TORSERO-946527 format. One record per residue: x, y, z of N, C-alpha, C in turn; residue in one letter. Coordinates in steps of 0.05 Angstrom, whole numbers, padded with zeros to 5 digits, always signed. Each point is the difference from the previous one (the first is absolute). Layout:
% TORSERO-946527
XYZXYZXYZa ...
This chain:
% TORSERO-946527
+00015-00029-00003-00017+00033+00003+00019+00023-00004m -00003+00025-00008+00016+00018-00005-00017+00014+00016s +00021+00027+00011-00010+00027+00006+00014+00022-00016y -00011+00023+00001+00013+00026-00011+00009+00017+00027k +00019+00017-00006+00008+00017+00015+00001+00029-00015k -00012+00016+00008+00005+00030-00011+00016+00019+00016k +00022+00015-00012+00012+00016+00021+00005+00030-00010i -00007+00012+00019-00006+00033-00011+00030+00013+00016y +00011+00009-00015+00030+00014+00013-00004+00026+00000r +00000+00018+00027+00001+00027-00003+00031+00006+00014f +00004+00028+00004+00027+00001+00006+00003-00006+00032k -00020+00005+00018-00004-00008+00025-00007-00025+00010n -00018-00017-00017-00019-00016+00006-00003-00028-00027a +00003-00014+00012-00012-00023-00016-00026-00013+00008i -00015-00004-00019-00027-00015+00003-00004-00021-00017e -00007-00021+00021+00001-00028-00017-00026-00013+00006i -00011-00006-00021-00021-00020+00002+00002-00027-00019e -00008-00025+00017+00006-00022-00009-00032-00013+00000e -00007-00022-00018-00028-00008-00004+00002-00022-00016y -00013-00021+00007-00005-00028-00013-00014+00004-00022h +00005-00014-00024-00014+00005-00024-00019-00026-00001t -00007-00021+00014-00022-00014+00003-00009-00001+00027a -00030-00012-00001-00008+00003+00030+00003-00025+00017r +00024+00001+00003+00015-00021+00019+00009+00010+00019y +00005-00010+00025+00018+00003+00021+00025-00016-00006g +00016-00003+00025+00030-00017-00001-00010-00030-00006a +00018-00014-00004-00005-00033-00008-00014-00011+00022p -00025-00021-00007-00020-00008+00028-00009+00018+00005g -00005+00030-00006-00023+00012+00007-00030+00003-00024q -00019+00001+00023-00019+00002-00024-00011+00019-00017k -00012-00006-00019+00002+00028-00024-00020+00016+00019r +00009+00028-00013-00015+00025+00016-00025+00009-00017i -00022+00000+00009-00023+00006-00020+00003+00033-00003p -00013+00011-00025+00001+00027-00005-00025+00010+00018k -00001+00017+00014-00019+00011+00016-00018+00019-00012r -00029+00001+00008-00016+00021-00009+00007+00029+00010t +00002+00024-00007+00013+00017+00003-00026+00023+00003v -00001+00008+00027-00026+00017+00008+00007+00029-00013t -00019+00018+00001+00001+00029-00010+00028+00014+00018p -00008-00011+00029+00015+00017+00025+00030-00007-00012e +00004-00027-00011+00029-00010+00001+00010+00013-00025q -00012+00005-00022+00006+00012-00019+00008+00028+00001v -00017+00017+00019+00005+00023+00005+00034+00003+00017e -00004-00017+00021+00031+00002+00015+00024-00008-00017r -00005-00022-00022+00019-00009-00016+00004+00027-00021i -00017+00018-00009+00005+00017-00014+00009+00032+00005n -00006-00005+00033+00017+00022+00017+00034-00003+00001q +00002-00032+00005+00022-00004+00007+00022+00006-00026r -00015-00011-00023+00014+00008-00024+00009+00025-00004n -00016+00014+00000+00003+00030+00005+00023+00011+00012k +00003-00008+00031+00022+00011+00017+00021-00014-00012e -00001-00023-00009+00028-00013-00009+00009+00006-00020k -00015+00011-00027+00013+00022-00014+00007+00026+00005k -00011+00009+00014+00005+00027+00011+00031-00004+00017c -00003-00012+00015+00030-00007+00012+00020-00007-00017r -00003-00013-00016+00018-00002-00028+00008+00023-00011r -00022+00017-00007+00000+00024-00014+00023+00020+00013k -00006+00002+00034+00011+00016+00014+00029-00015+00001l +00012-00020+00003+00028-00015-00001+00009+00006-00024r -00014+00003-00030+00020+00003-00020+00000+00035-00009a -00016+00016+00010-00003+00025-00011+00009+00024+00016h +00000-00005+00030-00004+00019+00018+00029-00008+00025f +00002+00018+00009+00023+00003+00024-00008+00014+00020d +00012-00005+00031-00003+00015+00020-00005+00029+00004v +00018+00007-00028-00004+00029+00001-00018+00016-00014n -00022-00017-00007-00023+00014-00013-00020+00004+00023d -00019+00009-00016-00019+00012+00018-00027-00020+00008y -00013+00005+00020-00032-00017+00009-00008+00025+00006f -00022+00006-00015-00009+00025+00005-00036-00002+00002t -00010+00012+00018-00027+00008+00011-00010+00017-00011d -00020-00001-00015-00020+00027-00016-00025+00002+00016l +00003+00017+00013-00028-00003+00018-00022+00028-00005t -00021-00008+00004-00025+00019-00005-00006+00022+00013y -00011+00024+00004-00004+00018+00018-00034-00010-00008a -00009+00005+00034-00027-00014-00004-00016+00014-00017k -00003+00024-00013-00017+00011-00013+00011-00003-00033d +00019-00012+00005+00011-00012-00037+00001-00029+00000k -00018-00009+00015-00001-00039-00008-00013-00004-00024r +00002-00016-00008-00008-00009-00032-00024-00014+00013p -00035+00005-00020-00014-00016+00004-00004-00032-00009e +00013-00004-00012+00006-00037-00008+00036-00005-00008d +00004-00018-00004+00028-00012-00008+00003+00002-00028m -00024+00006-00026+00008+00007-00021+00008+00034+00006d -00008+00016+00014+00013+00024+00001+00024+00003+00020t +00004-00022+00013+00032-00002+00011+00023-00006-00017a -00014-00018-00019+00021-00009-00025-00001+00020-00016k -00017+00023-00002+00007+00022-00017+00016+00022+00011a +00002-00001+00024+00014+00020+00016+00035-00012-00001h -00001-00028+00004+00030-00015-00002+00008+00007-00026f -00017-00003-00025+00013+00004-00023+00007+00024-00006k -00012+00022+00006+00003+00026-00009+00035+00010+00020e +00001-00011+00027+00019+00002+00013+00027-00015-00013f -00007-00025-00007+00028-00014-00008+00005+00015-00028i -00020+00008-00013+00011+00015-00030+00013+00021+00000r -00005+00017+00025+00023+00019+00007+00027-00011+00008i -00005-00015+00015+00032-00012+00009+00013-00017-00024v -00013-00012-00013+00014-00012-00022+00015+00025-00020r -00021+00019-00008+00014+00024-00011+00024+00012+00010r -00003+00005+00027+00025+00015+00013+00028-00017+00002e -00008-00028+00003+00019-00020-00001+00016+00003-00033y -00019+00000-00020+00006-00001-00028+00022+00026-00001r -00011+00025+00009+00016+00024-00004+00031-00006+00010k +00002-00014+00023+00027+00001+00017+00015-00030-00016r -00014-00008-00023+00015-00027-00011-00007-00022+00012g -00013+00000+00017-00006-00022+00018-00026-00024-00008e +00002-00018+00009-00025-00021-00004-00008-00007+00022v -00032+00004-00002-00015-00006+00029-00007-00026+00007l +00002-00014+00017-00010-00027+00010-00020+00004+00022r -00023-00014+00000-00018+00005+00024-00015-00028+00002w -00007-00001+00029-00016-00027+00009-00022+00019+00013i -00027-00003+00000-00018+00019+00012-00024-00024+00016r -00016+00012+00022-00017-00014+00013-00021+00018+00006n -00027+00011-00012-00020+00019+00008-00013-00020+00020i -00002+00017+00029-00019-00014+00020-00020+00013+00012e -00019-00006+00006-00027+00011+00015-00007-00012+00020v +00001+00010+00029-00008-00014+00020-00031-00008+00003g -00015+00003+00021-00025-00014+00007-00014+00033+00005k +00021+00016+00019-00012+00022-00001+00008+00019-00018r +00006-00005-00027+00001+00016-00022+00027+00023+00004n +00019-00009+00008+00021+00011+00001+00018-00011-00022a +00007+00015-00028+00016-00002-00018+00028-00006+00002w +00018-00011-00012+00023+00004-00002+00020-00010-00023h +00028+00006-00010+00007-00019-00014+00029-00004+00002i +00007-00028+00002+00025-00006+00008+00017-00004-00027h +00023+00011-00003+00018+00001-00025+00029-00006+00002i +00006-00020-00013+00039-00003+00002+00000+00011-00024v +00026+00014-00003+00005+00018-00026+00031+00003+00006i +00020-00005-00025+00017+00010-00005+00011+00026+00012n +00018+00003+00019+00007+00032+00005+00026+00009-00017r -00003+00021-00008+00017+00015-00004+00005+00029+00017i +00016+00013-00009+00006+00031+00018-00016+00012+00008s -00017+00002-00013-00020+00022+00009-00030-00015-00004d +00003-00025+00007-00029-00008+00002-00023+00005+00016t +00011+00006+00018-00018+00005+00022-00019+00031-00001d +00015+00020-00015-00009+00022-00012-00021-00005-00024i +00005-00017-00019-00015-00007-00021-00026-00014+00016i +00004-00020+00016-00025-00007+00009-00018+00016+00014l +00014+00023+00021-00017+00010+00013-00015+00023-00024r +00013+00005-00024-00011+00021-00013-00026-00016-00016k +00008-00022-00003-00016-00020-00023-00032-00002+00012a +00004-00007+00029-00024-00009+00015-00016+00024+00010w -00026+00007-00006-00013+00011+00006-00023+00004+00016k -00001-00025+00016-00025-00003+00011+00011-00009+00037h +00020+00010+00003+00006-00012+00038+00032+00006+00000g +00004-00017+00017+00031+00001+00005+00010-00027-00012r +00033+00000-00003+00014-00016-00013+00029-00006+00023v -00007-00024+00009+00022-00011+00020+00015-00017-00009v +00032+00004-00001+00023-00017-00014+00008-00012+00023n +00011-00028-00015+00016-00007+00022+00024-00019-00015e +00021-00006+00008+00021-00024-00018-00018-00028+00005l +00003-00019-00019-00006-00023-00002+00003-00012+00025l -00018-00019+00014+00026-00021+00023-00003-00022-00011y +00026-00013+00010+00009-00027-00016-00004-00023+00017e -00017-00002+00016-00005-00029+00018-00007-00014-00016k +00012-00022+00003-00007-00023-00020+00001+00006-00027g +00023+00015-00005+00008+00010-00030-00033+00006-00015e -00016+00022+00009-00023+00011-00001-00017-00023-00008f -00003-00026+00016-00022-00018+00006-00021+00017+00011r +00006+00013+00018-00022+00013+00014-00017+00029-00014e +00020+00011-00011-00013+00020-00013-00014-00015-00026l +00006-00021-00013-00019-00005-00025-00025-00011+00020a -00003-00009+00027-00025-00008+00004-00019+00024+00015a +00018+00022+00007-00021+00030+00003-00006+00006-00023y +00015+00004-00018-00007+00017-00019-00021-00020-00024i -00009-00018+00006-00015-00016-00012-00026-00013+00015t +00003+00019+00020-00025-00009+00022-00026+00008-00017k -00025-00017+00006-00025-00001-00010-00020-00004+00026s -00024-00001-00013-00023-00010+00027+00004-00034+00009p +00017-00008-00023+00008-00031+00011+00018-00001+00024v +00017+00019-00005+00023+00000+00024-00008+00015+00023t -00014+00025-00003-00003+00020+00017-00025+00005+00006d -00020-00007+00013-00027+00003+00001-00003+00027+00006k +00019+00019+00008-00012+00027+00005+00000+00018-00026s +00005-00016-00021-00002+00011-00027-00033-00004-00007l -00002+00025-00018-00033-00010-00011+00012-00002-00035r +00022+00009-00009-00001-00008-00026+00040+00008-00003e +00011-00010-00021+00025+00006-00009+00009-00011-00034s +00016+00020-00005+00003-00001-00031+00034+00002+00005s +00006-00028-00015+00033-00003-00003+00011+00008-00028y +00018+00009-00007+00010+00001-00030+00024+00015+00006s +00024-00014-00029+00021+00010+00005+00009+00012-00028t +00024+00011-00007+00007+00011-00028+00004-00018-00017s +00003+00002-00023+00003-00025-00019+00029-00004-00002r +00017+00014+00007+00027-00007-00007+00014-00007+00025n -00017-00020+00016+00019-00018+00022-00014-00027-00001i +00007-00013-00027-00002-00029+00005+00008-00015+00019p -00010-00028+00005+00006-00018+00022+00029-00008-00018v +00012-00011+00008+00029-00014-00019-00003-00031-00003p +00001-00011-00024-00002-00023-00003+00023-00010+00019e -00015-00030+00009+00015-00017+00016+00014-00024-00017p +00026-00008+00013+00015-00024-00012-00023-00022+00008e +00001-00018-00011-00016-00026+00003+00014-00026-00005e -00001-00014+00009+00016-00030+00005-00019-00023+00008k +00008-00014-00009-00023-00030+00001+00013-00017+00005t -00008-00018+00019+00014-00026+00016-00016-00024-00003y +00005-00022-00013-00011-00021-00010-00005-00012+00027n +00012-00004+00025+00006-00018+00018-00011+00010+00028r -00024-00014+00016+00000+00008+00023+00024+00005+00019w +00018-00017-00006+00019+00001+00027+00016+00029-00004k -00004+00016-00022+00015+00020-00002-00012+00024+00015t -00027-00007+00010-00014+00021+00018+00012-00007+00030w +00015+00031+00004+00021-00001+00026-00021+00008+00026k +00003-00022+00020-00023+00011+00022+00004+00025+00016a +00028+00015-00008-00001+00026+00006+00020+00010-00027f -00008+00032-00005+00011+00008-00025+00028+00008+00005p +00014-00005-00017+00029+00005-00002+00008+00033+00000k +00015+00011+00019+00000+00028+00003+00030+00008-00013i -00002+00021-00014+00029+00006-00017+00013+00016+00025p +00025+00003-00005+00020+00019+00015-00013+00028+00003k +00005+00011+00020-00006+00032-00004-00032+00004+00010g -00013-00026-00005-00032+00002+00002-00008-00013+00031f -00023+00008+00003-00014-00017+00026-00033-00004-00008y -00008-00017+00014-00033-00005-00010-00013+00020+00022l -00018+00016-00013-00022+00013+00009-00021-00021+00010d -00001-00012+00026-00016-00024+00011-00033+00017-00007k -00002+00015+00004-00031+00018-00007-00006-00006-00020d +00010-00006-00022-00003-00007-00030-00007-00027-00011t +00008-00024+00022-00002-00022-00006-00031-00012+00007m -00007-00015-00034-00029-00005-00004+00001-00030-00007h -00013-00016+00009+00001-00032-00014-00027-00002+00008e -00016-00021-00027-00026-00001+00006-00010-00016-00024g -00016+00001-00007-00018-00008-00027-00015+00025-00010v +00005-00001-00028-00016+00022-00007-00026-00002-00007n -00027+00014+00011-00023-00012-00006-00012+00007-00023p +00019+00012-00022-00022+00000-00024+00009-00025-00015v +00030-00003+00000+00015-00020-00020+00004-00032+00019t -00003+00004+00022+00007-00026+00015+00023-00001+00000g +00018+00010-00003+00032-00004+00003+00018+00007+00023y +00014-00015+00006+00016+00004+00021+00023+00024-00001r -00002+00016+00014+00022+00027-00005+00012+00009+00023y +00024+00016-00008+00012+00010+00025+00014+00020-00011r -00003+00028+00012+00010+00032-00004+00015+00006+00026s +00018+00017-00014+00018+00010+00024+00021+00017-00009y +00006+00025+00010+00023+00016-00003+00025+00003+00011t +00019+00003-00010+00029+00006+00014+00010+00027-00002l +00006+00010+00024+00009+00030-00003+00027+00002+00004l +00014+00018-00016+00030+00012+00003+00008+00009+00028r +00016-00009+00017+00007+00006+00025+00006+00029+00000y +00018+00007-00024+00010+00033-00004-00016+00012-00023r -00013+00014+00000-00017+00017-00026+00025+00012-00008r -00003-00002-00029+00015+00009-00018-00007+00029-00014e 
C-alpha cells in the first residue's frame, strides 16, 4: 500500500502532509469506511482549509516587519451591511495601491471584514510595509481610526492566520465576516513524494538539523471525506532567517 507526502517549504518553516492513497490502515487492520459528512463538518473543514491557505500565504509573502492593521469605524460611519463594508475597503485599497505604485512598490494584502453581534464593524488587514505605509493608510481610510502593529511571529504566523480568518464558525461573537486576499500572493506549490510500502511510514517524523517540531501542529487521524488516514505537522527553524 502506498502513501503520499506533500512538503511545503518556507524560509522559516516546513509544513508536511502525509496521507494514504487507499482506504486501509496498517497491515492487519480493517478497512476504514468512507463516512457521511454533515454540513457542520463541511463548514469546519472549509474553515480549516481557509486558515491553512492563509498561513501558507503569510509564510511565503510576509515577514515580521510588515503590518497587522486594524481599520475601525466611528459609530456614525458604520456600514449598513457587508456589501457596503466591502465597497469601503475596495476604495481604501485602491488608494493604497496607487500610492505604492507611485513609489515603485508592489502591494500585497490579506484582510478580514468582521461585524460583531452588537454591530461593531472593523477590518483586520495584513499588508507589506514600506517606509511611509502608516501615513498612506491613515490618509486612505476615511471611516475611523487606523491602528498598526508589526506582525507577531509566534508559531511562525500560525496564530495570526487563525486570527485573521475568524468567522462565526470559530468565533461565536461574530455575526458575519468576509475574508479575501490580493491576487499576487499564491500558495507555493509543494514537493510531492510517493512511497509504495507501508513500512516507510515513520512512527515519528524525521526532523532536519536546525528545525524542531511544533507539537501543537501534529495531527493524525482519518479524513472524514475520503476515509484515508493522514498526518500533518510543521517544523520550525530554531533561528529565524
